[in-house]
KEDOVO-342828 format. One record per atom (N, C-alpha, C, O): residue number from 1; atom name; x, y, z. Coordinates in nm, 4 decimals. Layout:
N
- n/atom/xx/yy/zz
- NUM/CA/X/Y/Z
...
// end
This chain:
128
- n/atom/xx/yy/zz
- 1/N/0.0851/-0.1176/0.0000
- 1/CA/0.0000/0.0000/0.0000
- 1/C/0.0896/0.1238/0.0000
- 1/O/0.1900/0.1283/0.0710
- 2/N/0.0530/0.2235/-0.0794
- 2/CA/0.1289/0.3480/-0.0901
- 2/C/0.0394/0.4646/-0.0503
- 2/O/-0.0788/0.4673/-0.0846
- 3/N/0.0967/0.5623/0.0231
- 3/CA/0.0161/0.6763/0.0661
- 3/C/0.0950/0.8062/0.0525
- 3/O/0.2121/0.8128/0.0899
- 4/N/0.0291/0.9104/-0.0018
- 4/CA/0.0794/1.0472/-0.0005
- 4/C/-0.0384/1.1396/-0.0233
- 4/O/-0.1490/1.0928/-0.0500
- 5/N/-0.0168/1.2712/-0.0131
- 5/CA/-0.1259/1.3682/-0.0147
- 5/C/-0.1311/1.4452/-0.1469
- 5/O/-0.0276/1.4798/-0.2039
- 6/N/-0.2548/1.4718/-0.1954
- 6/CA/-0.2803/1.5591/-0.3104
- 6/C/-0.4083/1.6376/-0.2809
- 6/O/-0.4803/1.6062/-0.1861
- 7/N/-0.4360/1.7388/-0.3617
- 7/CA/-0.5618/1.8131/-0.3518
- 7/C/-0.6612/1.7557/-0.4516
- 7/O/-0.6306/1.7418/-0.5701
- 8/N/-0.7818/1.7221/-0.4024
- 8/CA/-0.8875/1.6628/-0.4837
- 8/C/-1.0075/1.7563/-0.4836
- 8/O/-1.0458/1.8092/-0.3793
- 9/N/-1.0666/1.7764/-0.6006
- 9/CA/-1.1875/1.8571/-0.6156
- 9/C/-1.2958/1.7698/-0.6767
- 9/O/-1.2703/1.6932/-0.7696
- 10/N/-1.4184/1.7821/-0.6231
- 10/CA/-1.5343/1.7124/-0.6791
- 10/C/-1.6219/1.8156/-0.7482
- 10/O/-1.6601/1.9160/-0.6881
- 11/N/-1.6534/1.7906/-0.8746
- 11/CA/-1.7353/1.8801/-0.9555
- 11/C/-1.8727/1.8167/-0.9722
- 11/O/-1.8848/1.6972/-0.9992
- 12/N/-1.9762/1.8989/-0.9556
- 12/CA/-2.1130/1.8521/-0.9754
- 12/C/-2.1300/1.8188/-1.1237
- 12/O/-2.1102/1.9065/-1.2078
- 13/N/-2.1663/1.6941/-1.1588
- 13/CA/-2.1751/1.6576/-1.3000
- 13/C/-2.2941/1.7205/-1.3730
- 13/O/-2.2964/1.7229/-1.4960
- 14/N/-2.3918/1.7707/-1.2996
- 14/CA/-2.5085/1.8334/-1.3616
- 14/C/-2.4868/1.9831/-1.3803
- 14/O/-2.5286/2.0403/-1.4810
- 15/N/-2.4218/2.0459/-1.2840
- 15/CA/-2.3926/2.1898/-1.2883
- 15/C/-2.2441/2.2068/-1.2595
- 15/O/-2.2040/2.2204/-1.1439
- 16/N/-2.1632/2.2061/-1.3640
- 16/CA/-2.0173/2.2030/-1.3486
- 16/C/-1.9586/2.3297/-1.2873
- 16/O/-1.8395/2.3336/-1.2562
- 17/N/-2.0404/2.4332/-1.2695
- 17/CA/-1.9911/2.5525/-1.2000
- 17/C/-1.9873/2.5296/-1.0492
- 17/O/-1.9210/2.6032/-0.9762
- 18/N/-2.0587/2.4275/-1.0034
- 18/CA/-2.0623/2.3949/-0.8609
- 18/C/-1.9589/2.2865/-0.8321
- 18/O/-1.9559/2.1823/-0.8976
- 19/N/-1.8753/2.3131/-0.7338
- 19/CA/-1.7667/2.2208/-0.7015
- 19/C/-1.7232/2.2402/-0.5574
- 19/O/-1.7511/2.3428/-0.4955
- 20/N/-1.6555/2.1414/-0.5063
- 20/CA/-1.5973/2.1565/-0.3737
- 20/C/-1.4701/2.2390/-0.3869
- 20/O/-1.4129/2.2473/-0.4955
- 21/N/-1.4254/2.2999/-0.2780
- 21/CA/-1.2905/2.3558/-0.2823
- 21/C/-1.1916/2.2397/-0.2892
- 21/O/-1.2279/2.1268/-0.2565
- 22/N/-1.0672/2.2650/-0.3310
- 22/CA/-0.9681/2.1572/-0.3271
- 22/C/-0.9516/2.1083/-0.1826
- 22/O/-0.9375/2.1884/-0.0902
- 23/N/-0.9537/1.9776/-0.1651
- 23/CA/-0.9406/1.9163/-0.0332
- 23/C/-0.8149/1.8308/-0.0327
- 23/O/-0.7946/1.7494/-0.1228
- 24/N/-0.7307/1.8487/0.0680
- 24/CA/-0.6125/1.7641/0.0794
- 24/C/-0.6579/1.6239/0.1208
- 24/O/-0.7203/1.6061/0.2254
- 25/N/-0.6257/1.5253/0.0373
- 25/CA/-0.6664/1.3870/0.0603
- 25/C/-0.5423/1.2979/0.0572
- 25/O/-0.4401/1.3316/-0.0027
- 26/N/-0.5547/1.1846/0.1229
- 26/CA/-0.4480/1.0863/0.1177
- 26/C/-0.4728/0.9950/-0.0022
- 26/O/-0.5817/0.9396/-0.0170
- 27/N/-0.3723/0.9797/-0.0870
- 27/CA/-0.3782/0.8824/-0.1960
- 27/C/-0.3549/0.7469/-0.1309
- 27/O/-0.2490/0.7215/-0.0735
- 28/N/-0.4546/0.6610/-0.1406
- 28/CA/-0.4496/0.5337/-0.0692
- 28/C/-0.4829/0.4209/-0.1655
- 28/O/-0.5994/0.3978/-0.1978
- 29/N/-0.3787/0.3502/-0.2115
- 29/CA/-0.3996/0.2415/-0.3065
- 29/C/-0.4660/0.1203/-0.2418
- 29/O/-0.4961/0.0221/-0.3096
- 30/N/-0.4885/0.1273/-0.1116
- 30/CA/-0.5622/0.0226/-0.0420
- 30/C/-0.7104/0.0537/-0.0288
- 30/O/-0.7875/-0.0310/0.0164
- 31/N/-0.7514/0.1746/-0.0678
- 31/CA/-0.8925/0.2149/-0.0618
- 31/C/-0.9542/0.1994/-0.2012
- 31/O/-0.8938/0.2372/-0.3016
- 32/N/-1.0735/0.1440/-0.2055
- 32/CA/-1.1398/0.1230/-0.3347
- 32/C/-1.1920/0.2540/-0.3930
- 32/O/-1.1664/0.2844/-0.5095
- 33/N/-1.2653/0.3321/-0.3126
- 33/CA/-1.3375/0.4500/-0.3605
- 33/C/-1.2820/0.5746/-0.2920
- 33/O/-1.2245/0.5650/-0.1836
- 34/N/-1.2986/0.6918/-0.3542
- 34/CA/-1.2551/0.8186/-0.2954
- 34/C/-1.3595/0.8711/-0.1968
- 34/O/-1.4793/0.8495/-0.2148
- 35/N/-1.3127/0.9405/-0.0924
- 35/CA/-1.3960/0.9924/0.0156
- 35/C/-1.3699/1.1422/0.0319
- 35/O/-1.2546/1.1850/0.0383
- 36/N/-1.4761/1.2211/0.0385
- 36/CA/-1.4675/1.3643/0.0698
- 36/C/-1.5729/1.3972/0.1756
- 36/O/-1.6727/1.3262/0.1884
- 37/N/-1.5505/1.5057/0.2517
- 37/CA/-1.6466/1.5411/0.3569
- 37/C/-1.7880/1.5623/0.3029
- 37/O/-1.8089/1.6303/0.2025
- 38/N/-1.8826/1.5029/0.3717
- 38/CA/-2.0235/1.5062/0.3322
- 38/C/-2.0724/1.6481/0.3073
- 38/O/-2.1355/1.6739/0.2049
- 39/N/-2.0445/1.7413/0.3991
- 39/CA/-2.0985/1.8760/0.3866
- 39/C/-2.0437/1.9483/0.2633
- 39/O/-2.1166/2.0239/0.1992
- 40/N/-1.9177/1.9264/0.2297
- 40/CA/-1.8617/1.9892/0.1089
- 40/C/-1.9301/1.9377/-0.0170
- 40/O/-1.9563/2.0143/-0.1097
- 41/N/-1.9591/1.8075/-0.0202
- 41/CA/-2.0291/1.7506/-0.1360
- 41/C/-2.1704/1.8062/-0.1468
- 41/O/-2.2150/1.8423/-0.2557
- 42/N/-2.2410/1.8132/-0.0341
- 42/CA/-2.3769/1.8686/-0.0347
- 42/C/-2.3762/2.0150/-0.0774
- 42/O/-2.4627/2.0581/-0.1537
- 43/N/-2.2776/2.0923/-0.0277
- 43/CA/-2.2671/2.2344/-0.0643
- 43/C/-2.2449/2.2522/-0.2141
- 43/O/-2.2844/2.3539/-0.2711
- 44/N/-2.1815/2.1530/-0.2785
- 44/CA/-2.1572/2.1582/-0.4236
- 44/C/-2.2763/2.1029/-0.5022
- 44/O/-2.2717/2.0949/-0.6250
- 45/N/-2.3825/2.0650/-0.4314
- 45/CA/-2.5016/2.0120/-0.4981
- 45/C/-2.4883/1.8677/-0.5407
- 45/O/-2.5703/1.8183/-0.6182
- 46/N/-2.3866/1.7990/-0.4916
- 46/CA/-2.3693/1.6566/-0.5207
- 46/C/-2.4516/1.5805/-0.4176
- 46/O/-2.4308/1.5946/-0.2971
- 47/N/-2.5444/1.5006/-0.4659
- 47/CA/-2.6428/1.4365/-0.3785
- 47/C/-2.6157/1.2872/-0.3616
- 47/O/-2.5669/1.2220/-0.4539
- 48/N/-2.6471/1.2334/-0.2443
- 48/CA/-2.6367/1.0881/-0.2251
- 48/C/-2.7338/1.0149/-0.3174
- 48/O/-2.8477/1.0581/-0.3350
- 49/N/-2.6891/0.9056/-0.3754
- 49/CA/-2.7707/0.8254/-0.4662
- 49/C/-2.8053/0.6893/-0.4063
- 49/O/-2.9126/0.6353/-0.4329
- 50/N/-2.7159/0.6345/-0.3266
- 50/CA/-2.7372/0.5045/-0.2637
- 50/C/-2.6385/0.4900/-0.1487
- 50/O/-2.5558/0.5783/-0.1263
- 51/N/-2.6466/0.3804/-0.0765
- 51/CA/-2.5555/0.3520/0.0339
- 51/C/-2.4698/0.2314/-0.0007
- 51/O/-2.5099/0.1445/-0.0782
- 52/N/-2.3505/0.2278/0.0587
- 52/CA/-2.2597/0.1158/0.0373
- 52/C/-2.1935/0.0827/0.1705
- 52/O/-2.1691/0.1715/0.2522
- 53/N/-2.1648/-0.0447/0.1917
- 53/CA/-2.0954/-0.0862/0.3124
- 53/C/-1.9463/-0.0992/0.2851
- 53/O/-1.9045/-0.1353/0.1750
- 54/N/-1.8663/-0.0688/0.3882
- 54/CA/-1.7209/-0.0764/0.3800
- 54/C/-1.6672/-0.1483/0.5027
- 54/O/-1.7212/-0.1345/0.6125
- 55/N/-1.5615/-0.2246/0.4836
- 55/CA/-1.4908/-0.2872/0.5950
- 55/C/-1.3739/-0.1960/0.6322
- 55/O/-1.2942/-0.1586/0.5462
- 56/N/-1.3640/-0.1605/0.7602
- 56/CA/-1.2562/-0.0733/0.8062
- 56/C/-1.1330/-0.1560/0.8426
- 56/O/-1.1395/-0.2786/0.8517
- 57/N/-1.0213/-0.0874/0.8633
- 57/CA/-0.8965/-0.1552/0.8985
- 57/C/-0.9102/-0.2332/1.0291
- 57/O/-0.8440/-0.3352/1.0486
- 58/N/-0.9969/-0.1844/1.1186
- 58/CA/-1.0164/-0.2551/1.2456
- 58/C/-1.1314/-0.3560/1.2379
- 58/O/-1.1851/-0.3979/1.3404
- 59/N/-1.1684/-0.3943/1.1158
- 59/CA/-1.2649/-0.5012/1.0890
- 59/C/-1.4109/-0.4660/1.1186
- 59/O/-1.4954/-0.5554/1.1232
- 60/N/-1.4419/-0.3390/1.1386
- 60/CA/-1.5820/-0.2980/1.1536
- 60/C/-1.6437/-0.2850/1.0148
- 60/O/-1.5731/-0.2614/0.9167
- 61/N/-1.7751/-0.3005/1.0069
- 61/CA/-1.8504/-0.2748/0.8844
- 61/C/-1.9258/-0.1436/0.9058
- 61/O/-2.0033/-0.1301/1.0005
- 62/N/-1.9022/-0.0477/0.8170
- 62/CA/-1.9711/0.0813/0.8247
- 62/C/-2.0476/0.1040/0.6959
- 62/O/-2.0166/0.0435/0.5933
- 63/N/-2.1467/0.1903/0.7005
- 63/CA/-2.2270/0.2225/0.5825
- 63/C/-2.2186/0.3726/0.5581
- 63/O/-2.2291/0.4518/0.6518
- 64/N/-2.1998/0.4117/0.4319
- 64/CA/-2.1909/0.5523/0.3951
- 64/C/-2.2720/0.5775/0.2691
- 64/O/-2.2942/0.4876/0.1880
- 65/N/-2.3163/0.7042/0.2547
- 65/CA/-2.3828/0.7476/0.1319
- 65/C/-2.2807/0.7573/0.0194
- 65/O/-2.1635/0.7874/0.0418
- 66/N/-2.3286/0.7307/-0.1035
- 66/CA/-2.2464/0.7384/-0.2243
- 66/C/-2.3180/0.8284/-0.3245
- 66/O/-2.4400/0.8209/-0.3395
- 67/N/-2.2421/0.9132/-0.3927
- 67/CA/-2.2942/0.9953/-0.5006
- 67/C/-2.2015/0.9860/-0.6210
- 67/O/-2.1056/0.9088/-0.6222
- 68/N/-2.2321/1.0657/-0.7211
- 68/CA/-2.1517/1.0678/-0.8436
- 68/C/-2.0934/1.2074/-0.8625
- 68/O/-2.1622/1.3074/-0.8424
- 69/N/-1.9652/1.2136/-0.9017
- 69/CA/-1.8985/1.3421/-0.9218
- 69/C/-1.7912/1.3283/-1.0287
- 69/O/-1.7459/1.2183/-1.0604
- 70/N/-1.7521/1.4418/-1.0828
- 70/CA/-1.6337/1.4503/-1.1676
- 70/C/-1.5201/1.4869/-1.0725
- 70/O/-1.5261/1.5902/-1.0059
- 71/N/-1.4176/1.4038/-1.0656
- 71/CA/-1.3079/1.4248/-0.9722
- 71/C/-1.1836/1.4714/-1.0460
- 71/O/-1.1497/1.4192/-1.1522
- 72/N/-1.1155/1.5708/-0.9882
- 72/CA/-0.9932/1.6234/-1.0490
- 72/C/-0.8835/1.6337/-0.9438
- 72/O/-0.9080/1.6716/-0.8292
- 73/N/-0.7613/1.5989/-0.9858
- 73/CA/-0.6429/1.6120/-0.8998
- 73/C/-0.5190/1.6086/-0.9868
- 73/O/-0.5107/1.5289/-1.0802
- 74/N/-0.4241/1.6928/-0.9575
- 74/CA/-0.2941/1.6921/-1.0248
- 74/C/-0.3064/1.6990/-1.1772
- 74/O/-0.2229/1.6434/-1.2485
- 75/N/-0.4096/1.7668/-1.2274
- 75/CA/-0.4284/1.7804/-1.3717
- 75/C/-0.5004/1.6649/-1.4380
- 75/O/-0.5131/1.6633/-1.5604
- 76/N/-0.5479/1.5681/-1.3612
- 76/CA/-0.6203/1.4530/-1.4139
- 76/C/-0.7672/1.4641/-1.3765
- 76/O/-0.8014/1.5237/-1.2743
- 77/N/-0.8551/1.4061/-1.4602
- 77/CA/-1.0001/1.4144/-1.4396
- 77/C/-1.0641/1.2804/-1.4729
- 77/O/-1.0230/1.2120/-1.5667
- 78/N/-1.1656/1.2437/-1.3947
- 78/CA/-1.2477/1.1266/-1.4236
- 78/C/-1.3838/1.1443/-1.3586
- 78/O/-1.3995/1.2262/-1.2681
- 79/N/-1.4817/1.0685/-1.4039
- 79/CA/-1.6095/1.0629/-1.3327
- 79/C/-1.6077/0.9371/-1.2468
- 79/O/-1.5532/0.8344/-1.2873
- 80/N/-1.6679/0.9455/-1.1273
- 80/CA/-1.6551/0.8337/-1.0347
- 80/C/-1.7612/0.8424/-0.9263
- 80/O/-1.8275/0.9448/-0.9102
- 81/N/-1.7760/0.7334/-0.8523
- 81/CA/-1.8525/0.7365/-0.7284
- 81/C/-1.7684/0.8108/-0.6247
- 81/O/-1.6454/0.8079/-0.6293
- 82/N/-1.8363/0.8774/-0.5311
- 82/CA/-1.7682/0.9472/-0.4216
- 82/C/-1.8419/0.9150/-0.2926
- 82/O/-1.9649/0.9151/-0.2885
- 83/N/-1.7662/0.8876/-0.1878
- 83/CA/-1.8236/0.8568/-0.0572
- 83/C/-1.8433/0.9863/0.0202
- 83/O/-1.7549/1.0718/0.0240
- 84/N/-1.9608/0.9998/0.0820
- 84/CA/-1.9927/1.1136/0.1678
- 84/C/-1.9346/1.0839/0.3060
- 84/O/-1.9992/1.0194/0.3886
- 85/N/-1.8127/1.1313/0.3304
- 85/CA/-1.7407/1.1001/0.4537
- 85/C/-1.8007/1.1742/0.5731
- 85/O/-1.8358/1.2919/0.5641
- 86/N/-1.8113/1.1034/0.6834
- 86/CA/-1.8541/1.1628/0.8101
- 86/C/-1.7360/1.2370/0.8720
- 86/O/-1.6224/1.2221/0.8270
- 87/N/-1.7632/1.3175/0.9759
- 87/CA/-1.6567/1.3972/1.0381
- 87/C/-1.5422/1.3126/1.0906
- 87/O/-1.4277/1.3580/1.0921
- 88/N/-1.5707/1.1908/1.1336
- 88/CA/-1.4658/1.1042/1.1890
- 88/C/-1.3876/1.0292/1.0813
- 88/O/-1.2905/0.9603/1.1127
- 89/N/-1.4286/1.0416/0.9543
- 89/CA/-1.3641/0.9695/0.8444
- 89/C/-1.2507/1.0512/0.7834
- 89/O/-1.2488/1.1740/0.7921
- 90/N/-1.1569/0.9811/0.7222
- 90/CA/-1.0490/1.0467/0.6482
- 90/C/-1.0978/1.0835/0.5085
- 90/O/-1.1927/1.0240/0.4574
- 91/N/-1.0332/1.1809/0.4478
- 91/CA/-1.0551/1.2135/0.3066
- 91/C/-0.9516/1.1349/0.2266
- 91/O/-0.8317/1.1427/0.2534
- 92/N/-0.9996/1.0589/0.1278
- 92/CA/-0.9128/0.9659/0.0549
- 92/C/-0.9327/0.9762/-0.0955
- 92/O/-1.0411/1.0109/-0.1425
- 93/N/-0.8282/0.9459/-0.1700
- 93/CA/-0.8362/0.9243/-0.3138
- 93/C/-0.8068/0.7764/-0.3352
- 93/O/-0.6948/0.7306/-0.3123
- 94/N/-0.9086/0.7018/-0.3794
- 94/CA/-0.8976/0.5571/-0.3903
- 94/C/-0.8523/0.5078/-0.5264
- 94/O/-0.8356/0.5850/-0.6208
- 95/N/-0.8331/0.3780/-0.5338
- 95/CA/-0.7747/0.3152/-0.6519
- 95/C/-0.8651/0.3251/-0.7746
- 95/O/-0.8149/0.3324/-0.8867
- 96/N/-0.9979/0.3256/-0.7559
- 96/CA/-1.0852/0.3390/-0.8738
- 96/C/-1.0685/0.4757/-0.9390
- 96/O/-1.0738/0.4872/-1.0614
- 97/N/-1.0487/0.5786/-0.8584
- 97/CA/-1.0240/0.7121/-0.9145
- 97/C/-0.8896/0.7137/-0.9860
- 97/O/-0.8779/0.7713/-1.0941
- 98/N/-0.7880/0.6512/-0.9269
- 98/CA/-0.6570/0.6432/-0.9928
- 98/C/-0.6691/0.5735/-1.1281
- 98/O/-0.6094/0.6172/-1.2265
- 99/N/-0.7465/0.4653/-1.1327
- 99/CA/-0.7665/0.3958/-1.2597
- 99/C/-0.8394/0.4845/-1.3596
- 99/O/-0.8075/0.4834/-1.4785
- 100/N/-0.9371/0.5614/-1.3121
- 100/CA/-1.0070/0.6545/-1.4001
- 100/C/-0.9153/0.7633/-1.4535
- 100/O/-0.9301/0.8077/-1.5673
- 101/N/-0.8203/0.8061/-1.3707
- 101/CA/-0.7217/0.9057/-1.4150
- 101/C/-0.6221/0.8461/-1.5150
- 101/O/-0.5497/0.9206/-1.5812
- 102/N/-0.6173/0.7132/-1.5269
- 102/CA/-0.5164/0.6415/-1.6078
- 102/C/-0.3761/0.6771/-1.5609
- 102/O/-0.2897/0.7163/-1.6394
- 103/N/-0.3563/0.6621/-1.4301
- 103/CA/-0.2243/0.6881/-1.3727
- 103/C/-0.1806/0.5707/-1.2862
- 103/O/-0.2619/0.4912/-1.2389
- 104/N/-0.0500/0.5628/-1.2676
- 104/CA/0.0094/0.4754/-1.1670
- 104/C/0.0665/0.5671/-1.0595
- 104/O/0.0896/0.6856/-1.0838
- 105/N/0.0887/0.5122/-0.9419
- 105/CA/0.1447/0.5887/-0.8320
- 105/C/0.2953/0.5648/-0.8264
- 105/O/0.3407/0.4505/-0.8210
- 106/N/0.3723/0.6737/-0.8278
- 106/CA/0.5171/0.6676/-0.8071
- 106/C/0.5392/0.6743/-0.6566
- 106/O/0.5297/0.7816/-0.5969
- 107/N/0.5689/0.5590/-0.5946
- 107/CA/0.5842/0.5524/-0.4492
- 107/C/0.7034/0.6307/-0.3979
- 107/O/0.7003/0.6805/-0.2854
- 108/N/0.8064/0.6425/-0.4764
- 108/CA/0.9265/0.7138/-0.4338
- 108/C/0.9084/0.8645/-0.4503
- 108/O/0.9359/0.9414/-0.3581
- 109/N/0.8619/0.9062/-0.5681
- 109/CA/0.8463/1.0491/-0.5967
- 109/C/0.7165/1.1090/-0.5458
- 109/O/0.6963/1.2301/-0.5548
- 110/N/0.6273/1.0245/-0.4918
- 110/CA/0.4964/1.0702/-0.4427
- 110/C/0.4264/1.1566/-0.5468
- 110/O/0.3948/1.2733/-0.5237
- 111/N/0.4033/1.0944/-0.6626
- 111/CA/0.3368/1.1636/-0.7730
- 111/C/0.2645/1.0618/-0.8589
- 111/O/0.2833/0.9410/-0.8444
- 112/N/0.1807/1.1134/-0.9494
- 112/CA/0.1116/1.0289/-1.0464
- 112/C/0.1959/1.0205/-1.1729
- 112/O/0.2618/1.1170/-1.2116
- 113/N/0.1930/0.9041/-1.2366
- 113/CA/0.2612/0.8831/-1.3635
- 113/C/0.1558/0.8361/-1.4636
- 113/O/0.0912/0.7336/-1.4425
- 114/N/0.1386/0.9113/-1.5730
- 114/CA/0.0385/0.8776/-1.6747
- 114/C/0.0694/0.7425/-1.7366
- 114/O/0.1851/0.7084/-1.7613
- 115/N/-0.0376/0.6652/-1.7614
- 115/CA/-0.0252/0.5357/-1.8264
- 115/C/-0.1207/0.5311/-1.9450
- 115/O/-0.2017/0.6217/-1.9643
- 116/N/-0.1105/0.4260/-2.0233
- 116/CA/-0.2015/0.4036/-2.1349
- 116/C/-0.3080/0.3066/-2.0876
- 116/O/-0.2761/0.2023/-2.0305
- 117/N/-0.4333/0.3396/-2.1106
- 117/CA/-0.5427/0.2505/-2.0723
- 117/C/-0.5465/0.1298/-2.1646
- 117/O/-0.5175/0.1409/-2.2837
- 118/N/-0.5823/0.0151/-2.1094
- 118/CA/-0.5910/-0.1082/-2.1862
- 118/C/-0.7236/-0.1137/-2.2628
- 118/O/-0.8286/-0.0791/-2.2086
- 119/N/-0.7180/-0.1572/-2.3882
- 119/CA/-0.8380/-0.1736/-2.4711
- 119/C/-0.8286/-0.3055/-2.5463
- 119/O/-0.8683/-0.3143/-2.6625
- 120/N/-0.7773/-0.4056/-2.4817
- 120/CA/-0.7448/-0.5331/-2.5453
- 120/C/-0.8600/-0.5911/-2.6259
- 120/O/-0.8405/-0.6323/-2.7402
- 121/N/-0.9785/-0.5949/-2.5689
- 121/CA/-1.0906/-0.6582/-2.6385
- 121/C/-1.1768/-0.5585/-2.7147
- 121/O/-1.2770/-0.5983/-2.7741
- 122/N/-1.1419/-0.4332/-2.7150
- 122/CA/-1.2243/-0.3307/-2.7810
- 122/C/-1.2029/-0.3289/-2.9324
- 122/O/-1.2911/-0.2882/-3.0080
- 123/N/-1.0858/-0.3730/-2.9751
- 123/CA/-1.0528/-0.3698/-3.1173
- 123/C/-1.0316/-0.5140/-3.1642
- 123/O/-0.9476/-0.5853/-3.1093
- 124/N/-1.1080/-0.5571/-3.2662
- 124/CA/-1.0943/-0.6961/-3.3148
- 124/C/-0.9518/-0.7263/-3.3607
- 124/O/-0.8814/-0.6379/-3.4094
- 125/N/-0.9104/-0.8510/-3.3448
- 125/CA/-0.7811/-0.9023/-3.3939
- 125/C/-0.6617/-0.8322/-3.3312
- 125/O/-0.5587/-0.8167/-3.3968
- 126/N/-0.6729/-0.7893/-3.2048
- 126/CA/-0.5566/-0.7279/-3.1391
- 126/C/-0.4603/-0.8339/-3.0863
- 126/O/-0.3462/-0.8034/-3.0515
- 127/N/-0.5067/-0.9574/-3.0807
- 127/CA/-0.4184/-1.0645/-3.0356
- 127/C/-0.3942/-1.0647/-2.8857
- 127/O/-0.2875/-1.1069/-2.8412
- 128/N/-0.4890/-1.0193/-2.8079
- 128/CA/-0.4714/-1.0168/-2.6612
- 128/C/-0.5103/-1.1485/-2.6012
- 128/O/-0.5024/-1.1657/-2.4796
// end
């Protein structure tokens, strides 16, 4: 697992003028989904769509609201699910967002490195 900090912004996908301020989040390749404070997401007009359960490091099962947002960090952008973090939760950038950004994590330099997305089965006769 690799961890370092970046600024993450969530943009309302319906009204792109509405967005959270940049939030310092931990890049956590052990986290599936990205987490931002609930109130910042609500203030940006990003609404909960459903709930999801998560297993914590101490083996508890917790439930949080999930919404949809356009996420940006370090010059990269993707659309993704976002967790409405409670006050006791950390703000995180998870691996699904990293995959959406098409980046790998440079553990030594604490930065993102652009990669090429795989399209093996998208084009006939690629030999994958």
